[in-house]
N, C-alpha and C positions, 0 to 999 in steps of 0.2 A: 115473743120471747125477750127477756131482759136479763142480762148478766151485769151485775154491779160489783165493783171492787172498791171498797172503802178502807183507807188505812190512815194511821196517825195516832199521836199520843194524847189528843184531846178526846178522852173517852166520853165525856158528857155530851159534847157536840155530835159525836158519832152516834151515840145512842139516841139522841133526839132525832137525828135524821132517819134512823131505823124505825122509830115510833111513827114518824110521819109517813114513811114508806108502807108500814103495816096498815095504817089507816086508809091509805090510798088504794091498796091492792086487795086486802082481805076484809070480807064482810064479817063483822063481829060475831054474828050468830053462828058462823061456820069456822071461827078461828081455831077451835080445838082440833079441827080436822085439817085445816089448810095453812096453818103456821107451824113450821118446824125449825127449832134451833138445835144445831149440831155442833158440839165443841170440837175444835180442830186439833186437839192435842193427841188424838188417837190415830194410829196408822191408817185405819179404814175410814176415817171421818170424811175425807173428800169423796170417796166412792159412795158412801151412804148419802151424802148430800146430792150427788148426781142422780142416784136412783130415786130419791124423793122428788127431785125436780122433774124427772121424767114421767112421774105418775100424775094423772089429771086431778084437778081439785074436786072435792066432794061438795055437792050442792052448788050454791051461787058464788060468784066472785072468782078471784084468782088464788093461786097457791104461792106462798112466800116461804122460801127455804133459806135459812141463814147459817152459813158455815163460819163459825165464830173463832177468832184468834188462830187461824190456820198457820201451820208451819211448813206448808208444802212449797212455798217459794224459796225456802232455804235448802231444799232437798234436790238431789239428782235422782229422779225416779222415772225410768223410761216406761215402765208399765203404767204408771199413773198418767204420764204424758199421753200415751197411746189411748188410754180410756177417755181422757179429756178431749182429745182430737176426735174421737168417735162420737162422744155424747153431746158435747156443748152445742154443735151445730143443729142437733136434733131436739134440743129442749123445746117443748111446745110453747106457743104464745100465751097459754094460760098459766105459765109458771114464771116466777121471778126468783133468780138465784143471786143472793148477795153474799159476797166473800169479804171478810174483814181480817185485818192484822194490825198489830201495833206499830211495827217498823215498816219503812218503805221496802216493798218487794225488791229482791235482788234483780237488777236489770240484766244481769248476765245469764240468768236461769232461762232455760227453754220453756219451762212452765210459765214463768212470769211473762215472757214475750208472747206466748200463745194466749194467755188470759187477757192481757192488755189489748191484744188484737181484736178480741171479741167482746170486751167489757167496757162499760162506762166507768171511768175511774175518777174518784174524788178523794182529795187529801183533807184530813182533819188534824192539823198540826197546831199545837199551842203556840201562840205568838210569844216572842221573846219579851221578858218583863220590862226591858228598857226601850222597846219600840213604842214610844208614846203616841206618835201619829197613827200607827196601825191599830193600837189599842183603842184610841178615840174613835177611829173609823168603825171598828167592830161594835163599840157601844152605840154609835149612831145608827148602824144598820139594824141591829137587833131591837133597838128602841123603836125604829120605824116599823119593823115587823109587828111589834107588840102595840103599836099606835100610842107610844108614850112620847109626848112632845117635851123636849128639853132645850134649854138655852145652850149656847156653845160652852160657856163656863161650867154649866152643870154636867155636860158631857165629859169635859176634861176631868172634873172632880170624880165622877163615877169611874172613869178609866184609871185614875190614880188609886182609887179606893179598892177596886177589885182586881186590878192587874190583869193577868191572863187566866184568871179563874172563871171560866165560862159558866160553870154551875152557879156560882155566887152572882154573876152578872144577871143571869136569867131570873134568879130568885129576887134580887133587888128590883129589877125592872117590873116583875109581877107585882111587887109591893107598891111601886110608884104608879103602876097602871091603875090599881084600885084607888089609890089616893087621888089621882088626877081625873077620875071618871067624871065626865060632864064638864070639866074645866077647859075653857077655850085658850087660855094663855099657857105658854110653855113653863114648865117647872124651873124655878131659879136655883142657883147654887146654894142659897140658904135653905130652901125647902128640901133639896136633896141631902144636904148635910144633916138636917134634922131627922131624916128617915133612914139613911143608909149607915151601916156600921163602918165608920171611917177608920179602920184599923191601920191601913196603909199610911194615913195621915200622921199617926204617931211614929211610924218608921221614917217618914220624911222629916219629921221634927228631929229624930235621932240623927239623920243625915246632916241636917243643918247644924246641930250641936257639934258633931264630929268635924265638920268643915271649919267651924270657928274655933276648934280646939277647946271646947267647954267640957272638960272631963266630968265634973260633978253632974252637970245637966245630962250628959250622955249616959252615965251610969244610972241615974234616976229613971230615965226613959227605958233603958234596958230592963231594969227591975219591973217596971210597970208592964211592959210587953210580956215578959216571962210569966208574971202573975196572972195575966189574962190568957195564958196558954197559947200565945201567938207562936207558931212554929219558927224556930230559929232560922231555918233555911229560907223561909218566906221573908223574914226580916232582912236577911242578907241579900236576897234577890232585889228588894227595893233599894237597899244601899248601893249595890253594884250598879243598878240602873241609873240612880241619881248621880253617883260619882263619875260614871262613864259619860253622861251628858255634860257635866261640869268640865271634865278633862278635855273632851272634844272642843267645847266652846272656847275654853281658855287657850288651848293650843292654837286654834284658828285665829283668835283675837291677837295673840302674840305674833302670829305670822302675817297679820295685816289683812285677813280675809274680810270680804264685804258681808253685810248681814244676810243677803240672799244665799250666799255660799254657806255661811255658818248654819243657817236654818236647815238647808238641805242636807249637809253632811252630818249634822248632829241630830237629825230626825226630829226637828222641832215643828210641830204642826201649826202652831200659832207664832208667826215671826215677831209679834208684839212682845212675846216673852223675853226676847233678847235684851230689851232695855233693862229689865229687872235682873236678868242673868249677868249682864255686864256690871251692874251695880253690886250684885252679890259677890262677884269674883274679883273685885278691884284689889283686895288685900291678900290675894293668894296667887301663887304662880302655878304654871302647868307642871313644873318639876315637883312641887309639893303635892299636887293632886295625883300625880303619877305614883308618888311614894305611898300615898294613902290608898290608892287603888290596889297597889301591890299587897298591902296589908289586908285588904278585903279578900283578895284571892287566897291568901294564907288562911284567913278566917273560914272561908268556904270549904277549903280542903280539910281543915281541922274538924269541922262539923261533920263532913261526909265520912271521915275516918273514925267517928264514934266518940269524939271528945265531949265532955260535959258542956251543954249549950250555954248555960248561964255564965259559967266561969270563962269559957272561951270567948264569948261576946265581950265580957268585961275586960279581959286582958288585951284583946285586939283593939277595943275602943280606946284604951289608954295609948296603945302604940300608934293608932291613927291620929289621935290628938297631938302626940309628940311629933308626928311626921309633918303636920301642917303648921306647926308653930316654930 
């Protein structure tokens, strides 16, 4: 018997895990009988899933029951809890019951506590767009799984390019895997740059223009990104991540912190980057960067409240350039 609880906002990674689980437990020839997906938005969904899990598989292999997007962890339902307590321990070894939800289950709920006691729990959370070291580690791990050999610089470029978009990361690595088939040497940053859609690089160029107060260049890049249908909030996520790093680094420099401390606090995976960051930030103060960062937060709020993306980006770009000059 196996009870699995998967939760998190990285839908692609969660669904990939479910596909792998299905391949491991259900024989394809019997999948129409032994694989059941039950949407959790109905009141009786949890009971239906329990009933399905209690029935033996048909033919060979195991039975997989997926209770998807359940809302039971946010409910106070004594009758459901009683049914869970009665049924879960009796689920046969030939069944696998996987329960998924987007948000972290409420730890105060009796249902949550009971399920967590009996289930193997795994989180599938999107990494924050500004956590460069963690994003690079994610690229490194998935590339290893797909047997794609990359140089350290290529890993960092790919992490910058796809950010926390795991769907795009898998797609780009599949492409790189085909390209590098039979190649013994790791793919270089130049090869990755030629094969991967480096949309984030343009957003990083925008960040550079904003930091330098180059209004005309910033507006030109914004127009280019909008014409390519780049989502405004994705552009802002890249800008926020870059300015957050600059602000952390500059503030720590001004406070006399050592490079080791700066690298750790600012989440810089490659300490050698500090040499270039110090050089880039010589002519700007932490106060100016903080003012620019505040404008970015205003920009993000404006976009999330429905303002026109192109106009909002242009107006706030001008404000940011004024803040750093």
